[in-house]
KOLGU-782739 format. One line per 3 residues: their letters; for each residue x, y, z of C-alpha. Coordinates in nm, 4 decimals. Example, Ala and Ser with C-alpha at 12.3 -4.5 7.8 and 13.67 -1.06 7.14 Angstrom:
as	1.2300/-0.4500/0.7800; 1.3670/-0.1060/0.7140 .
//
This chain:
mlm	4.2871/11.0309/8.1729; 3.9654/10.8471/8.2612; 4.1653/10.5909/8.4610 .
dql	4.3317/10.8678/8.6652; 3.9910/11.0152/8.7483; 3.8572/10.6757/8.8560 .
ikk	4.1625/10.6108/9.0724; 4.1277/10.9508/9.2406; 3.7548/10.9046/9.2945 .
ycn	3.7620/10.5541/9.4411; 4.1045/10.5363/9.5998; 3.9870/10.6666/9.9395 .
dll	3.7304/10.3877/9.9658; 3.9930/10.1320/9.8707; 4.2348/10.2749/10.1222 .
rsf	3.9764/10.2500/10.3988; 3.8953/9.8938/10.2993; 4.2429/9.7519/10.2559 .
van	4.4859/9.9616/10.4550; 4.4347/9.8817/10.8198; 4.7839/10.0097/10.8998 .
sni	4.8515/10.3420/10.7304; 5.2181/10.3205/10.8240; 5.2834/9.9773/10.6778 .
rsg	5.5902/9.9738/10.4568; 5.6252/9.8252/10.1129; 5.9119/9.5956/10.0341 .
aqd	6.2509/9.6778/9.8883; 6.1071/9.6827/9.5358; 5.9203/10.0032/9.6243 .
nfr	6.1931/10.1453/9.8498; 6.0107/10.0756/10.1789; 5.7486/10.3442/10.1209 .
tpl	5.4251/10.3901/10.3125; 5.0845/10.4467/10.1507; 5.1302/10.8160/10.2350 .
hta	5.4527/10.8280/10.0329; 5.2675/10.6897/9.7319; 4.9718/10.9273/9.7664 .
ceh	5.2097/11.2241/9.7974; 5.4188/11.1141/9.5023; 5.1039/11.1260/9.2881 .
gfl	4.9582/11.4370/9.4529; 4.6292/11.2819/9.5671; 4.5330/11.5326/9.8389 .
sni	4.2063/11.3615/9.9369; 4.3934/11.0324/9.9883; 4.6636/11.2111/10.1853 .
rql	4.4034/11.3645/10.4159; 4.2322/11.0282/10.4589; 4.5573/10.8561/10.5525 .
vet	4.6661/11.1262/10.7973; 4.3351/11.2160/10.9623; 4.1700/10.8766/10.9944 .
gga	4.4602/10.6383/10.9420; 4.7181/10.8107/11.1594; 4.9802/10.8077/10.8845 .
dvg	5.3188/10.9392/10.9940; 5.3961/11.2519/10.7907; 5.7573/11.2333/10.9071 .
avd	5.8232/10.8797/10.7835; 6.1161/10.8409/10.5460; 6.1552/10.5789/10.2746 .
gsg	6.4642/10.3740/10.1963; 6.6255/10.6772/10.0303; 6.5559/10.9043/10.3262 .
lsp	6.2736/11.0885/10.1466; 5.9650/11.2033/10.3366; 5.6155/11.2241/10.1870 .
ldl	5.6656/11.6016/10.1601; 5.9917/11.5493/9.9678; 5.8104/11.3271/9.7179 .
alr	5.5221/11.5727/9.6778; 5.7622/11.8592/9.6103; 5.9759/11.6497/9.3778 .
ggh	5.6620/11.5549/9.1853; 5.5726/11.9224/9.1402; 5.2345/11.8815/9.3044 .
ssd	5.0176/12.1672/9.4181; 5.1126/12.3879/9.7045; 4.7962/12.2578/9.8770 .
vae	4.9596/11.9166/9.9217; 5.2809/12.0664/10.0578; 5.0950/12.3060/10.2888 .
ylr	4.8711/12.0288/10.4231; 5.1717/11.8051/10.4943; 5.3580/12.0883/10.6670 .
sag	5.0593/12.1734/10.8883; 4.9975/11.8051/10.9672; 5.3642/11.7689/11.0628 .
var	5.3463/12.0717/11.2916; 5.0276/11.9416/11.4561; 5.1870/11.5985/11.5068 .
eea	5.4956/11.7491/11.6677; 5.2868/11.9741/11.8936; 5.0888/11.6707/12.0123 .
rla	5.4102/11.4770/12.0784; 5.5553/11.7671/12.2770; 5.2339/11.8080/12.4772 .
lhf	5.2434/11.4391/12.5702; 5.6120/11.4611/12.6562; 5.5595/11.7585/12.8878 .
alr	5.2560/11.5925/13.0515; 5.4721/11.2849/13.1137; 5.7559/11.5034/13.2415 .
eav	5.5212/11.6700/13.4885; 5.3871/11.3345/13.6092; 5.7396/11.1921/13.6461 .
css	5.8659/11.4974/13.8334; 5.5697/11.4849/14.0708; 5.6202/11.1074/14.1225 .
dvg	5.2666/11.0345/13.9980; 5.3113/10.6742/13.8835; 4.9398/10.6354/13.8027 .
avr	4.9435/10.9364/13.5708; 5.2616/10.8131/13.4011; 5.1040/10.4730/13.3390 .
all	4.7813/10.6271/13.2067; 4.9634/10.8657/12.9724; 5.1865/10.5893/12.8375 .
ada	4.8879/10.3584/12.7882; 4.6951/10.6300/12.6020; 4.9960/10.7008/12.3812 .
avg	5.0398/10.3317/12.2994; 4.6699/10.2873/12.2173; 4.6777/10.5992/12.0002 .
ggd	4.9655/10.4584/11.7980; 5.2108/10.7120/11.9366; 5.5849/10.6733/11.9221 .
vae	5.6122/10.6108/12.2958; 5.9840/10.5314/12.2940; 6.0603/10.8449/12.0938 .
ivn	5.8420/11.0617/12.3185; 5.9986/10.9268/12.6378; 6.3468/10.9850/12.4963 .
mtp	6.2826/11.3360/12.3641; 6.5133/11.6092/12.4880; 6.3341/11.9370/12.4110 .
ngt	6.5590/12.2399/12.4468; 6.8438/12.0183/12.5654; 6.6642/11.8845/12.8741 .
ntl	6.7268/11.5366/13.0096; 6.5227/11.2432/12.8856; 6.2357/11.1208/13.0994 .
lfk	6.4253/10.7994/13.1660; 6.7124/10.9984/13.3150; 6.4689/11.2069/13.5202 .
yef	6.2906/10.8948/13.6405; 6.6128/10.7125/13.7325; 6.7348/11.0181/13.9199 .
lif	6.3993/11.0355/14.1044; 6.4240/10.6686/14.2056; 6.7813/10.7270/14.3220 .
qly	6.6706/11.0266/14.5320; 6.3737/10.8389/14.6807; 6.5862/10.5358/14.7602 .
fsv	6.8495/10.7324/14.9471; 6.5990/10.9561/15.1274; 6.4210/10.6458/15.2607 .
nsy	6.7390/10.4548/15.3414; 6.9464/10.7417/15.4787; 7.0690/10.7165/15.8351 .
//
């Protein structure tokens, strides 16, 4: 009991000190879990917040068995606070990804190469899933790569047409 209290109290400081990459995966012996998986499995809400808000932990990451941090929290019977926090963090993450995607889409469609480069650089620096964002197809739309290739094709033939 005392050990659990000490772990909960000091774990955030340890996480800040030792976990430079909040999305680093364990080995096969721990089923390729992230620190967030472990915190959720044990229901440590303060650690979960620390990992997500300051460490950029991916709330959608799945372990070797295909389980997300939310799956582990629910399976462990932890408080609804943990589940609600993870759900809201997941929604916020997806909204940010969609906002970046649509900003990129607008820049691509307006042929603003400088804006595309800046948005991609910001996403990469922020630890974003750039490849996933570029290849998103919200509501069945084409990927940005398809849009961009089509734009290049159009520009090429409009310049080189007779």
